[in-house]
N, CA and C atoms of all chains as a GROMACS GRO file, in nm:
protein
  624
    1MET      N    1   1.378   2.869   1.854
    1MET     CA    2   1.390   2.897   1.703
    1MET      C    3   1.392   2.753   1.628
    2ALA      N    4   1.304   2.753   1.540
    2ALA     CA    5   1.314   2.627   1.450
    2ALA      C    6   1.424   2.625   1.364
    3ASP      N    7   1.480   2.505   1.338
    3ASP     CA    8   1.568   2.473   1.254
    3ASP      C    9   1.557   2.558   1.112
    4ALA      N   10   1.623   2.640   1.086
    4ALA     CA   11   1.626   2.705   0.942
    4ALA      C   12   1.611   2.627   0.829
    5GLU      N   13   1.682   2.507   0.829
    5GLU     CA   14   1.653   2.414   0.709
    5GLU      C   15   1.555   2.350   0.718
    6LEU      N   16   1.493   2.307   0.829
    6LEU     CA   17   1.369   2.266   0.830
    6LEU      C   18   1.264   2.334   0.777
    7ARG      N   19   1.262   2.473   0.844
    7ARG     CA   20   1.160   2.560   0.801
    7ARG      C   21   1.167   2.571   0.628
    8ASP      N   22   1.279   2.583   0.570
    8ASP     CA   23   1.289   2.603   0.450
    8ASP      C   24   1.231   2.487   0.371
    9LYS      N   25   1.262   2.358   0.412
    9LYS     CA   26   1.195   2.251   0.361
    9LYS      C   27   1.050   2.248   0.356
   10ILE      N   28   0.994   2.285   0.471
   10ILE     CA   29   0.861   2.287   0.493
   10ILE      C   30   0.788   2.391   0.387
   11GLU      N   31   0.861   2.502   0.400
   11GLU     CA   32   0.786   2.619   0.313
   11GLU      C   33   0.800   2.561   0.154
   12GLU      N   34   0.901   2.493   0.123
   12GLU     CA   35   0.908   2.460  -0.012
   12GLU      C   36   0.801   2.352  -0.042
   13LEU      N   37   0.783   2.262   0.064
   13LEU     CA   38   0.672   2.161   0.037
   13LEU      C   39   0.540   2.235   0.032
   14ILE      N   40   0.513   2.334   0.090
   14ILE     CA   41   0.382   2.397   0.088
   14ILE      C   42   0.372   2.470  -0.042
   15ARG      N   43   0.484   2.526  -0.080
   15ARG     CA   44   0.467   2.604  -0.219
   15ARG      C   45   0.456   2.495  -0.320
   16GLU      N   46   0.524   2.379  -0.327
   16GLU     CA   47   0.515   2.299  -0.434
   16GLU      C   48   0.402   2.187  -0.465
   17ASN      N   49   0.341   2.188  -0.337
   17ASN     CA   50   0.217   2.093  -0.345
   17ASN      C   51   0.085   2.173  -0.336
   18PRO      N   52  -0.008   2.161  -0.430
   18PRO     CA   53  -0.118   2.246  -0.422
   18PRO      C   54  -0.211   2.175  -0.299
   19VAL      N   55  -0.202   2.072  -0.252
   19VAL     CA   56  -0.262   2.023  -0.147
   19VAL      C   57  -0.177   1.944  -0.043
   20LEU      N   58  -0.141   2.006   0.057
   20LEU     CA   59  -0.045   1.937   0.145
   20LEU      C   60  -0.089   1.900   0.286
   21LEU      N   61  -0.073   1.786   0.329
   21LEU     CA   62  -0.126   1.758   0.475
   21LEU      C   63   0.003   1.713   0.564
   22PHE      N   64  -0.009   1.776   0.684
   22PHE     CA   65   0.105   1.726   0.775
   22PHE      C   66   0.018   1.633   0.879
   23MET      N   67   0.050   1.529   0.882
   23MET     CA   68  -0.039   1.438   0.952
   23MET      C   69   0.043   1.341   1.039
   24LYS      N   70  -0.033   1.272   1.116
   24LYS     CA   71   0.048   1.155   1.217
   24LYS      C   72   0.011   1.034   1.157
   25GLY      N   73   0.124   0.984   1.103
   25GLY     CA   74   0.125   0.850   1.024
   25GLY      C   75   0.118   0.886   0.889
   26THR      N   76   0.057   0.799   0.805
   26THR     CA   77   0.045   0.818   0.667
   26THR      C   78  -0.104   0.791   0.609
   27PRO      N   79  -0.134   0.837   0.497
   27PRO     CA   80  -0.262   0.826   0.437
   27PRO      C   81  -0.329   0.675   0.447
   28ASP      N   82  -0.226   0.575   0.423
   28ASP     CA   83  -0.267   0.434   0.434
   28ASP      C   84  -0.288   0.387   0.562
   29ALA      N   85  -0.195   0.464   0.671
   29ALA     CA   86  -0.210   0.407   0.797
   29ALA      C   87  -0.206   0.545   0.901
   30PRO      N   88  -0.310   0.595   0.910
   30PRO     CA   89  -0.291   0.716   0.986
   30PRO      C   90  -0.283   0.670   1.142
   31ARG      N   91  -0.210   0.761   1.218
   31ARG     CA   92  -0.180   0.714   1.362
   31ARG      C   93  -0.248   0.795   1.456
   32CYS      N   94  -0.364   0.870   1.427
   32CYS     CA   95  -0.449   0.935   1.497
   32CYS      C   96  -0.584   0.964   1.444
   33GLY      N   97  -0.689   0.989   1.511
   33GLY     CA   98  -0.827   0.994   1.470
   33GLY      C   99  -0.849   1.110   1.395
   34PHE      N  100  -0.766   1.236   1.431
   34PHE     CA  101  -0.794   1.356   1.364
   34PHE      C  102  -0.735   1.345   1.220
   35SER      N  103  -0.613   1.271   1.202
   35SER     CA  104  -0.536   1.276   1.097
   35SER      C  105  -0.638   1.166   1.000
   36MET      N  106  -0.682   1.072   1.041
   36MET     CA  107  -0.765   0.975   0.963
   36MET      C  108  -0.883   1.069   0.913
   37ARG      N  109  -0.938   1.129   0.989
   37ARG     CA  110  -1.059   1.217   0.949
   37ARG      C  111  -1.037   1.299   0.814
   38VAL      N  112  -0.915   1.368   0.826
   38VAL     CA  113  -0.879   1.452   0.707
   38VAL      C  114  -0.860   1.369   0.599
   39VAL      N  115  -0.788   1.272   0.617
   39VAL     CA  116  -0.762   1.176   0.486
   39VAL      C  117  -0.886   1.139   0.418
   40GLN      N  118  -0.984   1.076   0.512
   40GLN     CA  119  -1.106   1.034   0.483
   40GLN      C  120  -1.195   1.159   0.388
   41THR      N  121  -1.180   1.275   0.446
   41THR     CA  122  -1.239   1.379   0.382
   41THR      C  123  -1.185   1.413   0.249
   42LEU      N  124  -1.055   1.418   0.243
   42LEU     CA  125  -0.988   1.440   0.123
   42LEU      C  126  -1.028   1.330   0.017
   43GLY      N  127  -1.047   1.204   0.067
   43GLY     CA  128  -1.085   1.079  -0.014
   43GLY      C  129  -1.212   1.095  -0.071
   44GLU      N  130  -1.313   1.164   0.004
   44GLU     CA  131  -1.443   1.170  -0.036
   44GLU      C  132  -1.451   1.264  -0.151
   45LEU      N  133  -1.356   1.357  -0.142
   45LEU     CA  134  -1.341   1.464  -0.266
   45LEU      C  135  -1.273   1.421  -0.385
   46ASN      N  136  -1.188   1.295  -0.372
   46ASN     CA  137  -1.101   1.242  -0.464
   46ASN      C  138  -0.991   1.329  -0.508
   47VAL      N  139  -0.949   1.395  -0.415
   47VAL     CA  140  -0.823   1.483  -0.438
   47VAL      C  141  -0.698   1.427  -0.412
   48GLU      N  142  -0.595   1.437  -0.492
   48GLU     CA  143  -0.451   1.409  -0.476
   48GLU      C  144  -0.386   1.495  -0.371
   49PHE      N  145  -0.310   1.451  -0.271
   49PHE     CA  146  -0.260   1.539  -0.189
   49PHE      C  147  -0.117   1.481  -0.165
   50GLY      N  148  -0.019   1.576  -0.128
   50GLY     CA  149   0.100   1.534  -0.058
   50GLY      C  150   0.078   1.522   0.104
   51ALA      N  151   0.153   1.412   0.155
   51ALA     CA  152   0.133   1.398   0.297
   51ALA      C  153   0.269   1.392   0.366
   52VAL      N  154   0.277   1.448   0.456
   52VAL     CA  155   0.408   1.450   0.550
   52VAL      C  156   0.365   1.383   0.693
   53ASP      N  157   0.444   1.275   0.703
   53ASP     CA  158   0.426   1.212   0.856
   53ASP      C  159   0.513   1.298   0.953
   54VAL      N  160   0.446   1.350   1.037
   54VAL     CA  161   0.518   1.422   1.136
   54VAL      C  162   0.577   1.362   1.248
   55LEU      N  163   0.532   1.233   1.286
   55LEU     CA  164   0.587   1.156   1.381
   55LEU      C  165   0.733   1.159   1.404
   56PRO      N  166   0.811   1.145   1.294
   56PRO     CA  167   0.942   1.121   1.314
   56PRO      C  168   1.016   1.262   1.360
   57ALA      N  169   0.946   1.356   1.364
   57ALA     CA  170   1.016   1.501   1.401
   57ALA      C  171   0.918   1.565   1.450
   58LEU      N  172   0.831   1.536   1.558
   58LEU     CA  173   0.716   1.608   1.600
   58LEU      C  174   0.752   1.736   1.640
   59GLU      N  175   0.829   1.740   1.760
   59GLU     CA  176   0.851   1.882   1.818
   59GLU      C  177   0.920   1.989   1.725
   60PRO      N  178   1.035   1.940   1.638
   60PRO     CA  179   1.070   2.039   1.550
   60PRO      C  180   0.970   2.092   1.447
   61LEU      N  181   0.874   2.012   1.404
   61LEU     CA  182   0.793   2.044   1.301
   61LEU      C  183   0.674   2.140   1.377
   62ARG      N  184   0.645   2.097   1.497
   62ARG     CA  185   0.555   2.198   1.572
   62ARG      C  186   0.625   2.329   1.590
   63GLU      N  187   0.741   2.353   1.615
   63GLU     CA  188   0.804   2.470   1.619
   63GLU      C  189   0.811   2.526   1.483
   64ALA      N  190   0.834   2.471   1.382
   64ALA     CA  191   0.857   2.516   1.250
   64ALA      C  192   0.702   2.586   1.194
   65THR      N  193   0.626   2.492   1.209
   65THR     CA  194   0.477   2.536   1.157
   65THR      C  195   0.432   2.643   1.270
   66GLY      N  196   0.478   2.642   1.383
   66GLY     CA  197   0.409   2.759   1.470
   66GLY      C  198   0.464   2.874   1.420
   67GLU      N  199   0.601   2.872   1.367
   67GLU     CA  200   0.656   3.001   1.326
   67GLU      C  201   0.610   3.042   1.198
   68ILE      N  202   0.574   2.940   1.092
   68ILE     CA  203   0.525   2.986   0.970
   68ILE      C  204   0.383   3.017   0.965
   69SER      N  205   0.314   2.927   1.034
   69SER     CA  206   0.165   2.972   1.051
   69SER      C  207   0.082   2.996   1.168
   70ASP      N  208   0.176   2.993   1.275
   70ASP     CA  209   0.112   3.026   1.423
   70ASP      C  210   0.011   2.892   1.456
   71TRP      N  211   0.055   2.785   1.399
   71TRP     CA  212  -0.038   2.662   1.417
   71TRP      C  213   0.043   2.537   1.444
   72ARG      N  214   0.035   2.502   1.578
   72ARG     CA  215   0.126   2.399   1.615
   72ARG      C  216   0.064   2.250   1.655
   73THR      N  217  -0.055   2.235   1.586
   73THR     CA  218  -0.109   2.105   1.611
   73THR      C  219  -0.126   2.052   1.488
   74PHE      N  220  -0.118   1.903   1.484
   74PHE     CA  221  -0.130   1.822   1.369
   74PHE      C  222  -0.267   1.741   1.383
   75PRO      N  223  -0.337   1.715   1.260
   75PRO     CA  224  -0.318   1.741   1.126
   75PRO      C  225  -0.334   1.892   1.096
   76GLN      N  226  -0.260   1.938   0.975
   76GLN     CA  227  -0.276   2.057   0.924
   76GLN      C  228  -0.275   2.047   0.778
   77LEU      N  229  -0.386   2.118   0.726
   77LEU     CA  230  -0.403   2.102   0.573
   77LEU      C  231  -0.356   2.249   0.517
   78TYR      N  232  -0.274   2.240   0.424
   78TYR     CA  233  -0.246   2.359   0.340
   78TYR      C  234  -0.296   2.330   0.179
   79VAL      N  235  -0.370   2.447   0.141
   79VAL     CA  236  -0.411   2.435  -0.006
   79VAL      C  237  -0.370   2.561  -0.062
   80ASN      N  238  -0.291   2.533  -0.182
   80ASN     CA  239  -0.234   2.657  -0.269
   80ASN      C  240  -0.149   2.743  -0.168
   81GLY      N  241  -0.084   2.682  -0.085
   81GLY     CA  242   0.005   2.768   0.006
   81GLY      C  243  -0.047   2.823   0.135
   82GLU      N  244  -0.185   2.802   0.134
   82GLU     CA  245  -0.233   2.865   0.255
   82GLU      C  246  -0.293   2.766   0.362
   83LEU      N  247  -0.280   2.795   0.493
   83LEU     CA  248  -0.328   2.689   0.587
   83LEU      C  249  -0.482   2.699   0.587
   84VAL      N  250  -0.539   2.577   0.568
   84VAL     CA  251  -0.682   2.578   0.589
   84VAL      C  252  -0.715   2.540   0.722
   85GLY      N  253  -0.645   2.459   0.790
   85GLY     CA  254  -0.660   2.424   0.938
   85GLY      C  255  -0.657   2.275   0.980
   86GLY      N  256  -0.717   2.252   1.095
   86GLY     CA  257  -0.713   2.111   1.129
   86GLY      C  258  -0.835   2.024   1.094
   87ALA      N  259  -0.851   1.906   1.166
   87ALA     CA  260  -0.964   1.832   1.110
   87ALA      C  261  -1.098   1.906   1.119
   88ASP      N  262  -1.119   1.980   1.243
   88ASP     CA  263  -1.247   2.037   1.256
   88ASP      C  264  -1.284   2.133   1.144
   89ILE      N  265  -1.171   2.218   1.113
   89ILE     CA  266  -1.213   2.304   1.024
   89ILE      C  267  -1.228   2.256   0.878
   90VAL      N  268  -1.135   2.143   0.860
   90VAL     CA  269  -1.153   2.081   0.741
   90VAL      C  270  -1.301   2.025   0.704
   91GLU      N  271  -1.349   1.954   0.816
   91GLU     CA  272  -1.475   1.891   0.812
   91GLU      C  273  -1.601   1.990   0.803
   92GLU      N  274  -1.598   2.111   0.868
   92GLU     CA  275  -1.688   2.207   0.863
   92GLU      C  276  -1.687   2.256   0.706
   93MET      N  277  -1.586   2.280   0.657
   93MET     CA  278  -1.579   2.328   0.516
   93MET      C  279  -1.607   2.242   0.424
   94PHE      N  280  -1.586   2.116   0.445
   94PHE     CA  281  -1.646   1.999   0.373
   94PHE      C  282  -1.785   2.003   0.348
   95ALA      N  283  -1.850   1.987   0.471
   95ALA     CA  284  -2.005   1.993   0.515
   95ALA      C  285  -2.057   2.110   0.426
   96SER      N  286  -1.982   2.240   0.449
   96SER     CA  287  -2.060   2.341   0.376
   96SER      C  288  -2.053   2.353   0.239
   97GLY      N  289  -1.964   2.264   0.158
   97GLY     CA  290  -1.907   2.290   0.025
   97GLY      C  291  -1.789   2.389   0.000
   98GLU      N  292  -1.752   2.448   0.114
   98GLU     CA  293  -1.630   2.539   0.091
   98GLU      C  294  -1.531   2.471   0.046
   99LEU      N  295  -1.501   2.346   0.106
   99LEU     CA  296  -1.380   2.277   0.063
   99LEU      C  297  -1.358   2.246  -0.087
  100ALA      N  298  -1.464   2.173  -0.113
  100ALA     CA  299  -1.469   2.138  -0.258
  100ALA      C  300  -1.455   2.258  -0.359
  101GLU      N  301  -1.506   2.384  -0.316
  101GLU     CA  302  -1.490   2.474  -0.391
  101GLU      C  303  -1.343   2.535  -0.388
  102LEU      N  304  -1.292   2.526  -0.274
  102LEU     CA  305  -1.149   2.576  -0.268
  102LEU      C  306  -1.069   2.480  -0.341
  103LEU      N  307  -1.093   2.357  -0.361
  103LEU     CA  308  -1.007   2.274  -0.422
  103LEU      C  309  -1.032   2.235  -0.568
  104GLY      N  310  -1.156   2.311  -0.604
  104GLY     CA  311  -1.197   2.314  -0.755
  104GLY      C  312  -1.252   2.190  -0.797
  105VAL      N  313  -1.310   2.117  -0.697
  105VAL     CA  314  -1.372   1.971  -0.732
  105VAL      C  315  -1.528   1.992  -0.707
  106GLU      N  316  -1.597   1.883  -0.740
  106GLU     CA  317  -1.725   1.871  -0.711
  106GLU      C  318  -1.764   1.835  -0.575
  107GLN      N  319  -1.881   1.885  -0.518
  107GLN     CA  320  -1.922   1.841  -0.381
  107GLN      C  321  -1.976   1.717  -0.410
  108PRO      N  322  -1.956   1.616  -0.328
  108PRO     CA  323  -2.029   1.485  -0.350
  108PRO      C  324  -2.168   1.507  -0.307
  109GLU      N  325  -2.249   1.431  -0.357
  109GLU     CA  326  -2.402   1.424  -0.340
  109GLU      C  327  -2.428   1.359  -0.178
  110GLY      N  328  -2.526   1.428  -0.120
  110GLY     CA  329  -2.582   1.372   0.007
  110GLY      C  330  -2.460   1.383   0.110
  111VAL      N  331  -2.375   1.507   0.121
  111VAL     CA  332  -2.279   1.511   0.210
  111VAL      C  333  -2.339   1.528   0.345
  112ASP      N  334  -2.312   1.455   0.442
  112ASP     CA  335  -2.342   1.464   0.588
  112ASP      C  336  -2.223   1.496   0.666
  113ALA      N  337  -2.193   1.599   0.732
  113ALA     CA  338  -2.086   1.584   0.814
  113ALA      C  339  -2.043   1.492   0.904
  114THR      N  340  -2.159   1.436   0.950
  114THR     CA  341  -2.167   1.331   1.072
  114THR      C  342  -2.159   1.176   1.012
  115SER      N  343  -2.152   1.176   0.878
  115SER     CA  344  -2.172   1.039   0.812
  115SER      C  345  -2.025   0.984   0.805
  116ASP      N  346  -2.014   0.864   0.826
  116ASP     CA  347  -1.889   0.778   0.827
  116ASP      C  348  -1.892   0.664   0.722
  117ALA      N  349  -2.008   0.676   0.650
  117ALA     CA  350  -2.051   0.550   0.562
  117ALA      C  351  -1.943   0.527   0.453
  118ASP      N  352  -1.861   0.633   0.427
  118ASP     CA  353  -1.759   0.593   0.311
  118ASP      C  354  -1.619   0.574   0.373
  119ALA      N  355  -1.612   0.511   0.479
  119ALA     CA  356  -1.486   0.484   0.552
  119ALA      C  357  -1.390   0.418   0.472
  120ASP      N  358  -1.422   0.347   0.386
  120ASP     CA  359  -1.342   0.247   0.302
  120ASP      C  360  -1.298   0.322   0.184
  121GLN      N  361  -1.349   0.447   0.137
  121GLN     CA  362  -1.303   0.502   0.014
  121GLN      C  363  -1.144   0.550   0.035
  122ARG      N  364  -1.076   0.524  -0.071
  122ARG     CA  365  -0.931   0.571  -0.066
  122ARG      C  366  -0.914   0.667  -0.192
  123PRO      N  367  -0.825   0.771  -0.181
  123PRO     CA  368  -0.799   0.852  -0.303
  123PRO      C  369  -0.736   0.772  -0.401
  124SER      N  370  -0.782   0.790  -0.538
  124SER     CA  371  -0.700   0.735  -0.628
  124SER      C  372  -0.588   0.797  -0.689
  125GLY      N  373  -0.504   0.720  -0.722
  125GLY     CA  374  -0.359   0.790  -0.754
  125GLY      C  375  -0.303   0.854  -0.652
  126GLN      N  376  -0.323   0.810  -0.546
  126GLN     CA  377  -0.241   0.877  -0.428
  126GLN      C  378  -0.093   0.857  -0.433
  127SER      N  379  -0.011   0.972  -0.436
  127SER     CA  380   0.130   0.978  -0.407
  127SER      C  381   0.175   0.938  -0.305
  128PRO      N  382   0.295   0.862  -0.309
  128PRO     CA  383   0.356   0.814  -0.160
  128PRO      C  384   0.373   0.937  -0.055
  129PRO      N  385   0.394   0.891   0.052
  129PRO     CA  386   0.419   1.027   0.158
  129PRO      C  387   0.553   1.073   0.136
  130LEU      N  388   0.554   1.195   0.143
  130LEU     CA  389   0.679   1.268   0.133
  130LEU      C  390   0.786   1.249   0.262
  131GLN      N  391   0.912   1.241   0.227
  131GLN     CA  392   0.994   1.230   0.335
  131GLN      C  393   1.072   1.347   0.365
  132ILE      N  394   1.086   1.353   0.517
  132ILE     CA  395   1.147   1.464   0.558
  132ILE      C  396   1.279   1.441   0.642
  133GLU      N  397   1.386   1.474   0.566
  133GLU     CA  398   1.493   1.419   0.659
  133GLU      C  399   1.515   1.524   0.764
  134ASN      N  400   1.547   1.456   0.913
  134ASN     CA  401   1.562   1.555   1.009
  134ASN      C  402   1.716   1.556   1.063
  135MET      N  403  -1.068   2.824   3.144
  135MET     CA  404  -0.945   2.885   3.079
  135MET      C  405  -1.006   2.967   2.961
  136ILE      N  406  -1.082   2.898   2.896
  136ILE     CA  407  -1.132   2.969   2.770
  136ILE      C  408  -1.219   3.100   2.792
  137GLU      N  409  -1.294   3.072   2.894
  137GLU     CA  410  -1.370   3.194   2.947
  137GLU      C  411  -1.299   3.302   2.985
  138ARG      N  412  -1.181   3.265   3.064
  138ARG     CA  413  -1.112   3.383   3.101
  138ARG      C  414  -1.037   3.443   3.009
  139ALA      N  415  -1.008   3.378   2.894
  139ALA     CA  416  -0.932   3.451   2.776
  139ALA      C  417  -1.031   3.522   2.683
  140LEU      N  418  -1.143   3.472   2.670
  140LEU     CA  419  -1.240   3.533   2.593
  140LEU      C  420  -1.373   3.559   2.669
  141PRO      N  421  -1.368   3.684   2.732
  141PRO     CA  422  -1.470   3.726   2.837
  141PRO      C  423  -1.609   3.740   2.751
  142GLY      N  424  -1.700   3.680   2.807
  142GLY     CA  425  -1.836   3.719   2.744
  142GLY      C  426  -1.875   3.570   2.634
  143ALA      N  427  -1.768   3.495   2.635
  143ALA     CA  428  -1.794   3.380   2.538
  143ALA      C  429  -1.875   3.270   2.618
  144LYS      N  430  -1.948   3.192   2.528
  144LYS     CA  431  -2.033   3.089   2.590
  144LYS      C  432  -1.944   2.963   2.553
  145VAL      N  433  -1.903   2.911   2.674
  145VAL     CA  434  -1.801   2.775   2.629
  145VAL      C  435  -1.866   2.648   2.692
  146GLU      N  436  -1.854   2.538   2.609
  146GLU     CA  437  -1.905   2.406   2.643
  146GLU      C  438  -1.800   2.307   2.629
  147VAL      N  439  -1.741   2.258   2.726
  147VAL     CA  440  -1.631   2.159   2.707
  147VAL      C  441  -1.683   2.011   2.757
  148VAL      N  442  -1.666   1.932   2.665
  148VAL     CA  443  -1.716   1.786   2.681
  148VAL      C  444  -1.594   1.707   2.683
  149ASP      N  445  -1.589   1.602   2.779
  149ASP     CA  446  -1.468   1.509   2.779
  149ASP      C  447  -1.513   1.402   2.719
  150GLU      N  448  -1.442   1.369   2.591
  150GLU     CA  449  -1.484   1.279   2.486
  150GLU      C  450  -1.457   1.140   2.551
  151THR      N  451  -1.353   1.108   2.611
  151THR     CA  452  -1.324   0.959   2.648
  151THR      C  453  -1.311   0.930   2.785
  152GLY      N  454  -1.364   1.046   2.858
  152GLY     CA  455  -1.369   1.005   3.021
  152GLY      C  456  -1.233   1.016   3.097
  153THR      N  457  -1.123   1.033   3.019
  153THR     CA  458  -1.002   1.041   3.074
  153THR      C  459  -0.956   1.186   3.096
  154GLY      N  460  -1.038   1.290   3.048
  154GLY     CA  461  -0.973   1.435   3.080
  154GLY      C  462  -0.885   1.470   2.979
  155ASP      N  463  -0.840   1.383   2.888
  155ASP     CA  464  -0.741   1.454   2.794
  155ASP      C  465  -0.792   1.446   2.652
  156HIS      N  466  -0.881   1.404   2.606
  156HIS     CA  467  -0.951   1.433   2.468
  156HIS      C  468  -1.095   1.512   2.489
  157LEU      N  469  -1.073   1.647   2.463
  157LEU     CA  470  -1.163   1.727   2.497
  157LEU      C  471  -1.245   1.781   2.362
  158ARG      N  472  -1.364   1.826   2.358
  158ARG     CA  473  -1.439   1.884   2.268
  158ARG      C  474  -1.498   2.025   2.304
  159ALA      N  475  -1.434   2.137   2.258
  159ALA     CA  476  -1.475   2.265   2.316
  159ALA      C  477  -1.572   2.339   2.205
  160THR      N  478  -1.699   2.374   2.246
  160THR     CA  479  -1.783   2.446   2.177
  160THR      C  480  -1.779   2.581   2.230
  161VAL      N  481  -1.736   2.695   2.138
  161VAL     CA  482  -1.727   2.813   2.202
  161VAL      C  483  -1.795   2.920   2.103
  162SER      N  484  -1.899   3.006   2.151
  162SER     CA  485  -1.956   3.114   2.071
  162SER      C  486  -1.904   3.232   2.155
  163ALA      N  487  -1.834   3.314   2.084
  163ALA     CA  488  -1.774   3.435   2.135
  163ALA      C  489  -1.779   3.557   2.054
  164PRO      N  490  -1.816   3.679   2.108
  164PRO     CA  491  -1.834   3.796   2.047
  164PRO      C  492  -1.687   3.829   1.979
  165GLN      N  493  -1.581   3.774   2.041
  165GLN     CA  494  -1.453   3.820   1.978
  165GLN      C  495  -1.428   3.754   1.833
  166PHE      N  496  -1.498   3.651   1.808
  166PHE     CA  497  -1.493   3.574   1.694
  166PHE      C  498  -1.549   3.638   1.556
  167ALA      N  499  -1.620   3.750   1.578
  167ALA     CA  500  -1.688   3.827   1.479
  167ALA      C  501  -1.598   3.852   1.392
  168GLY      N  502  -1.614   3.823   1.238
  168GLY     CA  503  -1.536   3.873   1.129
  168GLY      C  504  -1.383   3.812   1.136
  169LEU      N  505  -1.372   3.706   1.216
  169LEU     CA  506  -1.254   3.613   1.194
  169LEU      C  507  -1.271   3.508   1.126
  170SER      N  508  -1.162   3.465   1.045
  170SER     CA  509  -1.161   3.336   0.988
  170SER      C  510  -1.164   3.220   1.066
  171ARG      N  511  -1.225   3.103   1.037
  171ARG     CA  512  -1.214   2.983   1.099
  171ARG      C  513  -1.081   2.960   1.171
  172VAL      N  514  -0.984   2.988   1.086
  172VAL     CA  515  -0.843   2.960   1.132
  172VAL      C  516  -0.816   3.042   1.265
  173GLU      N  517  -0.850   3.185   1.242
  173GLU     CA  518  -0.820   3.276   1.375
  173GLU      C  519  -0.905   3.233   1.476
  174GLN      N  520  -1.020   3.206   1.467
  174GLN     CA  521  -1.117   3.182   1.586
  174GLN      C  522  -1.054   3.059   1.654
  175HIS      N  523  -1.018   2.945   1.576
  175HIS     CA  524  -0.956   2.834   1.639
  175HIS      C  525  -0.828   2.867   1.720
  176ARG      N  526  -0.745   2.964   1.658
  176ARG     CA  527  -0.616   3.006   1.717
  176ARG      C  528  -0.648   3.066   1.849
  177LEU      N  529  -0.751   3.138   1.851
  177LEU     CA  530  -0.789   3.221   1.996
  177LEU      C  531  -0.813   3.104   2.113
  178VAL      N  532  -0.895   3.008   2.062
  178VAL     CA  533  -0.935   2.903   2.148
  178VAL      C  534  -0.808   2.820   2.190
  179LYS      N  535  -0.726   2.769   2.116
  179LYS     CA  536  -0.605   2.717   2.150
  179LYS      C  537  -0.529   2.777   2.217
  180ALA      N  538  -0.503   2.910   2.194
  180ALA     CA  539  -0.394   2.984   2.267
  180ALA      C  540  -0.448   2.996   2.417
  181ALA      N  541  -0.594   2.985   2.441
  181ALA     CA  542  -0.638   2.997   2.584
  181ALA      C  543  -0.610   2.880   2.654
  182VAL      N  544  -0.590   2.758   2.589
  182VAL     CA  545  -0.542   2.641   2.665
  182VAL      C  546  -0.409   2.583   2.630
  183GLN      N  547  -0.320   2.661   2.578
  183GLN     CA  548  -0.188   2.621   2.528
  183GLN      C  549  -0.105   2.557   2.629
  184GLU      N  550  -0.120   2.619   2.748
  184GLU     CA  551  -0.051   2.562   2.864
  184GLU      C  552  -0.066   2.411   2.889
  185ARG      N  553  -0.194   2.375   2.876
  185ARG     CA  554  -0.233   2.226   2.904
  185ARG      C  555  -0.210   2.168   2.800
  186MET      N  556  -0.190   2.211   2.676
  186MET     CA  557  -0.177   2.134   2.573
  186MET      C  558  -0.001   2.104   2.566
  187ASN      N  559   0.051   2.205   2.601
  187ASN     CA  560   0.194   2.192   2.615
  187ASN      C  561   0.246   2.093   2.724
  188ASP      N  562   0.164   2.098   2.830
  188ASP     CA  563   0.229   2.000   2.942
  188ASP      C  564   0.167   1.858   2.914
  189GLY      N  565   0.093   1.849   2.806
  189GLY     CA  566   0.044   1.711   2.781
  189GLY      C  567  -0.068   1.657   2.859
  190SER      N  568  -0.151   1.746   2.932
  190SER     CA  569  -0.270   1.709   3.004
  190SER      C  570  -0.383   1.723   2.914
  191ILE      N  571  -0.389   1.789   2.801
  191ILE     CA  572  -0.467   1.784   2.703
  191ILE      C  573  -0.403   1.719   2.587
  192HIS      N  574  -0.463   1.576   2.550
  192HIS     CA  575  -0.390   1.512   2.435
  192HIS      C  576  -0.464   1.571   2.312
  193ALA      N  577  -0.580   1.576   2.307
  193ALA     CA  578  -0.628   1.624   2.176
  193ALA      C  579  -0.766   1.713   2.209
  194LEU      N  580  -0.781   1.818   2.118
  194LEU     CA  581  -0.879   1.912   2.137
  194LEU      C  582  -0.962   1.935   2.016
  195SER      N  583  -1.089   1.912   2.040
  195SER     CA  584  -1.183   1.933   1.905
  195SER      C  585  -1.244   2.075   1.930
  196VAL      N  586  -1.236   2.156   1.833
  196VAL     CA  587  -1.301   2.293   1.847
  196VAL      C  588  -1.412   2.320   1.762
  197LYS      N  589  -1.512   2.365   1.806
  197LYS     CA  590  -1.643   2.413   1.737
  197LYS      C  591  -1.647   2.554   1.776
  198ALA      N  592  -1.636   2.649   1.677
  198ALA     CA  593  -1.622   2.802   1.720
  198ALA      C  594  -1.727   2.862   1.630
  199THR      N  595  -1.807   2.932   1.694
  199THR     CA  596  -1.902   3.023   1.616
  199THR      C  597  -1.904   3.165   1.662
  200PRO      N  598  -1.937   3.271   1.600
  200PRO     CA  599  -1.946   3.393   1.638
  200PRO      C  600  -2.068   3.427   1.705
  201ALA      N  601  -2.070   3.521   1.812
  201ALA     CA  602  -2.174   3.544   1.889
  201ALA      C  603  -2.208   3.704   1.891
  202GLU      N  604  -2.336   3.726   1.919
  202GLU     CA  605  -2.369   3.882   1.954
  202GLU      C  606  -2.318   3.906   2.109
  203PRO      N  607  -2.250   4.017   2.120
  203PRO     CA  608  -2.216   4.068   2.247
  203PRO      C  609  -2.331   4.034   2.369
  204ALA      N  610  -2.427   4.077   2.315
  204ALA     CA  611  -2.527   4.046   2.431
  204ALA      C  612  -2.639   3.967   2.383
  205ASP      N  613  -2.626   3.824   2.405
  205ASP     CA  614  -2.712   3.735   2.334
  205ASP      C  615  -2.846   3.738   2.427
  206PRO      N  616  -2.952   3.762   2.358
  206PRO     CA  617  -3.092   3.763   2.441
  206PRO      C  618  -3.117   3.620   2.484
  207VAL      N  619  -3.158   3.586   2.607
  207VAL     CA  620  -3.197   3.445   2.634
  207VAL      C  621  -3.334   3.419   2.588
  208THR      N  622  -3.348   3.314   2.496
  208THR     CA  623  -3.499   3.303   2.440
  208THR      C  624  -3.549   3.178   2.505
   0.00000   0.00000   0.00000
């Protein structure tokens, strides 16, 4: 059973952030390849997003998201309160244009799912990572 | 493990780093028809949950596509 307070906190974050990413590390310093890929993808779309570093409370967070969304792996992207998925799904939807549509932004020109040419792009106006007290 | 959980699926698993713990699974299964990407991925992950829980799989990349039940060989 996940900690009730933690679950409530997570559900609140999901509700209050139109785009919310649970990731390993922070957008400026991702600690895993999959998390980095999602951050880069969001950067290509120039979208602001809330970010939660799951590493300080990994197992409790797996339990909590497992109960909330039946999804226990990170990174996990939520848009408008709904789970979009992990890095693979995010990239597939980015390549197909679905992600841009979901986020209400323009699809960048010449998008290639396998390209990493824009690795240096950072999202502008990025808010600092959200803290979760455990 | 995936083939057992999803009978009739075409499964290809690639070891991405040579150490057996970073895997890429490409799965084409009739069970995926009509499911969202999230649900398709959930099915694949559930099939290997044991190995993800015990740490022997550290990272799993999933590519899921629906398939016809009787895929003709071309």
